[in-house]
N, C-alpha and C positions, 0 to 999 in steps of 0.2 A: 504494500500500500504506500502510495506517495501522499504526504500530508501537506496541505496548504494552511496558511495562517491569515486570519482576518479578524482583528480585534473588535470590529464594529458590528459583528453579527450577534443577534440575540435569539433566544429560543422562540420568539414570537414572529421572526421573519420567515418569509416564504421565498424571497428572491435575494440573490447575492450579486452585487455589482463590484467587479474588480477594478482597481485603479490602473492607471496607464502602465506602470512598470510590470505589475503582476500579469496584466492582460497580455502584454507583449511576450512575457516569459511563457505563458500558457499556450499561446497561439504560435509564436515564431520559433521558440526553442523546443517545447514539448510536442508541438504540432498536434494539439488537441483540436477536435472538430465537434460540431453540433451532435449531441447525443452521447458524447463521452461522459463518463462519471468521474467526479472529483470528490476527494475527501478533505474537509476543511474543519479546523478548530478555531475557536475564538480565544484560546488560552485560559479559559475559565471553566474547563471541564466538559465542554460540549463538543461532540463530533457531529458534523453535518455532512450527510451524503447528498450530493447534488448532481444535476445533469445540465450540461452546457446547452443553452438555448440561443446564445448569440456569440459569435466569434470575431468581433471587430478587434483589431490588434491594439487599439487604444482604449477600448471599453468593452470587455466581454461580460456576459451575464449568465448566471446559472440558477436553476430552479431547485429548491431543496426538496428532496424526496424522502428523506429520513433524518430524524434527530435523536441523538442519544446522549444522555448525561452520564458522565463517569464519576464515580465516587472519589473523593479526596483520600489521600493517605491518612493513616490513623495518627500521624504526628506532623508537626511543622519543624523544619530545620532552618534556622536563621544563621548564616555564616557571615561574620563581620571580619573582613580580611583587608590588611593594608596592601594597596596596589604595589606591584613590584617595579623596580627601576626599568627593567626590560618589559615593554608593554605586551609583547607576544606571550610572555609567560603568564601574565594575569589573564589574558584572553583565553589561553589554554585552560586555565583553572575554571573560568566561567563556562566554557563548553562542557568540560567533564563534570562539573558540579551539577549542571542542568541534566545531563544524561543520568547521573546517579540518583538525583532526587532532592536537590536543595529547594526550599520553598521561597526563601528571601535571601538576598545578598546585599550587604552594605559595605562599600569600600570605606576603609578607615584611614583617617589622617592622624598619624602618630608622631611622637617626638622624634623618632629616628626615620621617619618616612623619607625616601629619596624621590618618590613621585608624589607631587602635591596637586596635580591636575589630572582629571580623567576625561575620556571621550564618552559621555553618557549615551549618545545616540549610537555610536559604533558598538558599545557593549550590549545595548538592547538588541541590535541585529544579530549579534553572536548568540544571545539567548534564544532568539526566535529560531535561528537555524538549527541549533542543538536540540530544541524541543521537537521540531519537525523531523529531524533525522532520527531521533530516538523514539518517535511515534508516541509522544506524550501529549496530554490534553490540558495540562496546567503549565503556564509559563511562570518561572520564578519572578518575583518582584525585585527590581533593581532599585535600591535606594540611592540618593545622592551621596557624594563624598561627605563623610561626617567626622568631625573632630572626636577623638577618642573620649575625651572628658564629657562630651555631650551624650555620646552613645551609652556609656555605662550607667548614666543616671536615669535612663529610660526604664519603664516598667516592662518586664517580659514574663510571659507565662512559662511554667515548667522549669527545667534545669538550665543553669547558666555556668559556662566554663570559660577559663582563659588558659590557652596553651602557650607556655613560654619556656625559655631555656635557662633561666636562673637556677642555681643550685640551692633550691629550697625544698621544703616538704611538698611533694606533689603526688597526686593519685594517677593511676593509669586510666585514661578516658574509657577504654573498652569495659572496664569493670565498674564504672560509675553510671553508665548509661542505663536508663529505664525504657522499656518498650512502650509504644503508644503514648509517648509524652513529648510535649514541645521542647525543643532544644535550641539554645543559643550558644555559639562557640566563637571566641575571639582568637584570631591568628595575626601575629604581628609582622612587621616589615623585616627586611634582610638583617637589620641591626637589632632585632627583637624589640619587645616593649621595654620602655625605660623602667627603672625601679619605681619611680613615682607612679607610672601608669599601672603597674602591677598592684601597688598598694591601693590605688583608687578602685581597681576592679574588686579587690578583696573586701574593701569597705562597702562595696555595693553588692556583696554576697555572690560574687563569681567564684567558682571553685577552681583552684589551680590544678592543671593536669599535664601529663606528658603523653605524647602520641606514639613514640617509638624509642628504641634503645640507641638510635643514632640521631644526629642533628639533621633536620630536614629543611629543605628550601621552603620558603613561604607557600608557594603554590602546591608543593607536595604535601606539606603539613595540612593544608586546607582540604585536599582531596582525601588524605588518610582519615581525617575527622569525618568527612562526609560519608565515606564508605563504612566507617565504624558504626555510624548511626543507622545507615541502611541495613547493615548486617544484623544489628540488634533488633530491627523491626521485621526481619524476614519471617 
C-alpha cells in the first residue's frame, strides 16, 4: 500500500482535493488515472480509501469510498532532544523516531547546544515522509525549539526521565519503564546537559537514567530510548 498525507481531510468529507505539488506527483510521477484507488491519512488516525475522479496535473480530485479510524497506542512518548550540530543526524533521528513510534518531539535549547536554530518546516516534511513510509496513521507533533528551563517546568503526565552522562546515581531506563503509561524523556546535546540543567530536571521530578553501558551520540541515545519504550509496550 502506498500512503498519501493530507492534513485537511476530516471524517465528514466525501471529496478530497489535492494541491498542485501532490496532484503533479500523483499524475506525472505515479501516472495514476481516473478510477485508480489511493490510500490517504490525515495524520490523526484516519485512513481514507479513495478513487480518483479527476486527473488534472495541477488539481486532481478523489472520491472517498471508505473511512477507517485507527486506535491510538496505549501510551504517548514525548522525546525532548537537543538538535545536533550536524543537521542530517537530527533529521535521521526524526525519521527513525517516527517509524518506531514517538508521539511528540520537542527540540531542546540547552546550555551546551551547538545548534540554536532549526528548520521547522523541513523537519515537518521529514515526519510526514517517515509516517507515510512506515504506513502509520498518526503523525508525531513537532514542537518549536524550546529552552530547557522552560520545558522542564511544564506539566507532563506519566513518567519523566532525563538521560545524561554525569557520574551520579542513575537507574537503567529499561527497568524503570511502565507499560501503557505516558513517557517523557530528555536527551541532551553533544556536550551533554550542564550540571545546572540536571539539577533543574531533578527539582522538577525527572528521574535520572542511563541508556547503555557505552557513551552514545545524541541521536543514538534518543533512538535507544524510543525503542526501549516501544519494546516495553509490545
